[in-house]
C-alpha positions in Angstrom: -31.5 -7.9 46.0 -29.1 -5.8 44.0 -29.8 -2.3 42.9 -30.3 -3.4 39.3 -32.7 -6.2 40.4 -34.8 -3.6 42.3 -35.1 -1.5 39.2 -36.4 -4.3 37.1 -38.0 -6.8 39.5 -41.1 -8.2 37.9 -42.5 -11.6 36.9 -43.0 -10.4 33.4 -39.7 -8.9 32.5 -38.3 -10.1 29.1 -34.7 -11.5 29.4 -33.5 -9.0 26.8 -34.9 -6.1 28.8 -32.7 -7.4 31.7 -29.7 -7.5 29.4 -30.4 -4.0 28.2 -30.6 -2.8 31.7 -27.3 -4.4 32.6 -25.6 -2.9 29.5 -26.9 0.6 30.5 -25.7 0.1 34.1 -22.2 -1.0 32.8 -22.1 1.8 30.3 -21.6 -0.7 27.4 -22.4 0.4 23.9 -25.4 -1.6 22.7 -28.0 -1.9 20.1 -31.5 -3.4 20.7 -31.6 -5.2 17.3 -35.1 -6.6 17.9 -37.5 -7.2 20.8 -35.7 -10.6 21.4 -32.1 -9.6 20.5 -29.4 -7.2 21.7 -25.9 -6.7 20.5 -23.2 -4.9 22.6 -19.5 -4.3 22.8 -17.6 -5.2 26.0 -14.1 -4.0 26.5 -11.7 -6.6 27.8 -8.0 -6.5 28.7 -6.9 -8.1 25.3 -9.5 -6.6 23.0 -13.2 -5.6 22.6 -15.7 -8.4 22.4 -18.9 -8.3 20.4 -21.7 -10.0 22.4 -25.1 -10.8 21.1 -27.9 -12.3 23.3 -31.1 -13.6 21.8 -34.2 -15.0 23.4 -35.9 -17.9 21.8 -39.5 -18.4 22.8 -39.6 -21.7 20.9 -37.1 -23.5 23.1 -37.1 -21.0 26.0 -33.4 -20.4 25.7 -31.3 -17.3 26.2 -28.5 -17.6 23.7 -25.2 -15.8 24.0 -22.6 -15.4 21.3 -19.3 -13.6 22.1 -17.0 -13.0 19.1 -13.7 -11.6 18.2 -11.7 -11.5 15.0 -9.1 -14.2 14.4 -7.3 -14.6 11.1 -5.1 -17.6 11.2 -3.1 -18.7 8.1 -4.7 -21.7 6.5 -1.7 -23.9 7.4 -2.3 -23.1 11.1 -6.0 -24.2 11.1 -5.2 -27.8 12.2 -3.2 -26.4 15.1 -6.1 -24.0 16.0 -8.7 -26.9 15.9 -6.5 -29.0 18.1 -6.2 -26.1 20.5 -10.0 -25.5 20.4 -10.5 -29.1 21.6 -8.1 -28.6 24.5 -9.7 -25.2 25.4 -13.2 -26.6 25.4 -12.1 -29.4 27.8 -11.3 -26.6 30.2 -14.5 -24.6 29.8 -17.7 -25.8 31.5 -20.0 -22.9 30.7 -20.1 -22.7 27.0 -17.8 -23.6 24.1 -15.5 -22.0 21.6 -15.6 -22.6 17.8 -14.0 -20.9 14.9 -16.2 -19.6 12.1 -13.8 -19.8 9.2 -15.9 -18.0 6.6 -16.4 -15.0 8.9 -12.9 -15.2 10.4 -14.4 -15.1 13.9 -13.6 -16.9 17.1 -16.9 -17.6 18.8 -17.9 -18.4 22.4 -21.4 -19.8 22.6 -23.6 -20.4 25.6 -27.3 -21.2 26.0 -29.3 -20.7 29.2 -32.3 -23.0 29.1 -35.3 -21.5 31.0 -37.9 -24.2 30.3 -41.2 -24.2 32.1 -41.5 -20.4 32.3 -38.4 -19.9 34.4 -37.0 -16.3 34.6 -33.4 -15.3 34.5 -32.3 -12.7 37.0 -29.7 -9.9 36.6 -27.1 -11.9 38.5 -27.6 -15.0 36.4 -27.4 -13.0 33.1 -24.5 -10.9 34.4 -22.6 -14.2 35.3 -23.4 -15.5 31.8 -21.8 -12.4 30.2 -18.9 -12.5 32.6 -18.2 -16.1 31.8 -18.1 -15.4 28.1 -15.7 -12.4 28.5 -13.7 -14.3 31.2 -13.2 -17.4 29.0 -12.3 -15.2 26.0 -9.8 -13.2 28.0 -8.3 -16.4 29.5 -7.8 -18.2 26.2 -7.1 -15.3 23.8 -3.3 -15.4 24.5 -3.3 -19.2 23.8 -5.1 -18.7 20.5 -2.6 -16.0 19.5 0.4 -18.1 20.4 -0.8 -21.1 18.5 -1.8 -19.1 15.4 0.9 -16.5 15.2 3.6 -17.5 17.7 4.3 -20.9 16.1 3.7 -22.7 19.4 2.1 -26.1 19.7 -1.3 -26.4 21.3 0.3 -27.9 24.4 2.7 -25.0 24.7 0.0 -22.4 24.0 -2.3 -23.9 26.7 0.4 -23.2 29.4 -0.5 -19.5 29.3 -4.1 -20.3 30.0 -3.6 -22.6 32.9 -4.6 -20.0 35.5 -8.2 -18.8 35.5 -8.9 -15.1 35.4 -10.9 -13.7 38.2 -13.3 -10.7 38.4 -16.2 -9.8 36.3 -17.1 -7.9 33.1 
């Protein structure tokens, strides 16, 4: 059992309490938006990522959204959408989408904990790490396709290797 798990080990710990504890332990800036939602900023190699986790009692799911700004020219949107399909074929824990109205690249992931299951710190930490890792891995490809005038195939070449480590 890790040090963090020892500090919060209980059968009745709310998933967002665990996320808050992880954010404090990692010294990430965060805001407990509501009892069932937390927003935080995580620094990556390429940029800072805004991460929000929300617990839904209705469907017993811990939802993660990791965003970063992306402002492609409208003529590059078809290229970006093609690249998103290619990227999502490489990602098994979540998916990217582009929210055009907000000008945000979004990585979404949902951890279903049906039947009263509890997520532990390692599981939630891995979830956050996967979001930041995927964003870091594919950010250069998004930039090359949107601003570097590269084709989706060419842009994917920079994302062939997985990043290792954790957030």
